N, C-alpha and C positions, 0 to 999 in steps of 0.2 A: 266806617270800618276802623278798627283799632289794630295796631300791630303788637304781637306778642313774640318775644324772643324766647326760645326754648333751650333747655338743658337736657342732657341724657337722663333717662329714667324718670322724668317728670310725667305725671298723669294729667291729662287735660279734659278728659271726659270719663266718668265712672259709671259703669252699668248700674241701673236702677235709680240713679239720681234724677231729680226733676230736670226738665229742659232748660230751666233758668239758672242752673248752677254750673259754675266752672270750677273744677277741682284741680289743685296743684299740690302734688305730693300728699295726697290723702286729705287735704283740708280745703274748704271752700275759699276761693281766692277773694281777698278783700280789696285787691287792686282794681277789680272790675265791678261796677255796680250791677248787681244781679236781680234787683227788685222788679218783678213783673215783666221780665224780658226773656226772650228765648234766643239761643245762640247757635250759630253754625260757623265752622272753621274752614278756611282755605289754606292749603299748604303752599307757602311761597318757596321754601327750600327746607330740606331735612328729610328724615325718614321716621315714620311712626308705625307702631304695631297695633293691630286691632285684636283684642282678646275678648272672648265670651266665656263667662262663668256658667257652668251647668250644674243645677241642683238635681240630685237623684232622689228617688222615692224614699230611700233609707236615710235621707238627710245628710249623706256625705257630700261634700262639695269638691268639685274638681275644677281646676283652672286649666283649660286646654292651651296648648302652644298657640302662638299667634296664628290667627285665621288668615290674615292678609297683612301685607305691608303697604303703606301709603307713602307716596313720594310727591315731588314737586308737581303742582297743578291739581292734585287730588283734593277732595273735601270730605268732611265728616260732620255729623250733628244735624243733618237735614231732617231726619225722621222725627226727632224730638221737637225741632223748631216748627215743622209743618203741622204736625198732629198734636202738639202740646202734650206729649206723653213722656214717660220715663225713658232714659237712655237705654239702648239695646246692646251696647258694647262698651268696653273700656279701651281708651286710646292712650298709648304711652309713647313718649318721645324716645327714639333710639339714639339720637345724637343731637348736636346743636342745630338749631334751625330757626325758622321764622314762620309764624302763623298770622293770617289776617282774620280777625274776629268780626263776623257780620251779625248785627243785631236787627 
């Protein structure tokens, strides 16, 4: 496991990205080797919001308010890791915190 320190408004998982990509502020993180690996995150401390983008038939895109807030002891990224599929939500840091990255 690797430790990642978070800052407010940083994105750590972007909806529709592959399971082996870690996104920080809209760019793939080069601090973490993402080749042929899948990731899951455990929250050591901090608060994170989970957002889901919805595409309508008329191609207008709406970003809903946060669906859920994750706090100490919660985890995210397990669906992409287990099923090797694209991410199903966007997770954004709400404050300073600490994540454990499981590969």
